C-alpha positions in Angstrom: 224.4 -106.3 196.5 225.1 -108.2 193.3 228.8 -108.3 194.0 228.2 -109.6 197.5 226.0 -112.4 196.2 228.6 -113.3 193.5 231.4 -113.4 196.1 229.4 -115.5 198.5 228.4 -117.9 195.7 232.1 -118.2 194.7 232.8 -119.4 198.2 234.3 -116.3 199.7 233.8 -116.4 203.5 231.3 -113.9 204.8 233.8 -113.3 207.6 236.8 -112.4 205.3 238.4 -109.3 206.7 240.5 -106.4 205.5 243.9 -105.6 207.0 242.1 -103.7 209.8 240.0 -106.7 210.7 236.8 -105.2 209.3 234.4 -107.6 207.6 231.7 -106.9 205.1 229.3 -107.0 207.9 231.1 -104.2 209.8 230.9 -102.0 206.7 227.3 -102.9 205.8 226.1 -102.1 209.3 228.1 -98.8 209.4 226.7 -97.7 206.1 223.2 -98.9 206.8 222.9 -101.4 203.9 220.2 -103.5 205.3 219.9 -105.8 202.3 223.6 -106.6 202.4 223.4 -107.2 206.2 220.6 -109.6 205.7 222.4 -111.5 202.9 225.6 -111.8 205.0 223.6 -113.0 208.0 221.9 -115.6 205.8 225.4 -116.9 205.0 226.3 -117.1 208.7 228.4 -114.0 208.9 229.6 -113.5 212.5 228.2 -110.5 214.4 230.8 -111.0 217.1 234.1 -110.9 215.2 236.3 -107.9 216.3 238.3 -105.6 214.1 241.7 -104.1 215.1 239.9 -101.6 217.3 238.1 -104.4 219.2 234.7 -103.5 217.7 232.3 -106.1 216.4 229.5 -105.4 213.9 227.2 -105.2 216.9 229.3 -102.4 218.3 229.4 -100.8 214.9 225.7 -100.8 214.9 225.4 -99.0 218.2 228.1 -96.5 217.3 226.6 -95.6 213.9 223.1 -95.1 215.3 221.7 -97.9 213.1 220.4 -100.0 216.0 217.4 -101.2 214.0 219.5 -102.8 211.2 220.5 -105.9 213.3 
């Protein structure tokens, strides 16, 4: 969580993506890191950006079974 806050404070976009199009929000949702999800959403991370498989963090939430996280 500390790293996420430092990166956001340094101006890194919450929607920055890896080569596969996955954002930090994709990963946080998939791994059920609720505190990171909340922090990213406070910084206006998009829940609708799609990765290279066409899945958004919303989709990731449903696929991972962590529906209560968003």
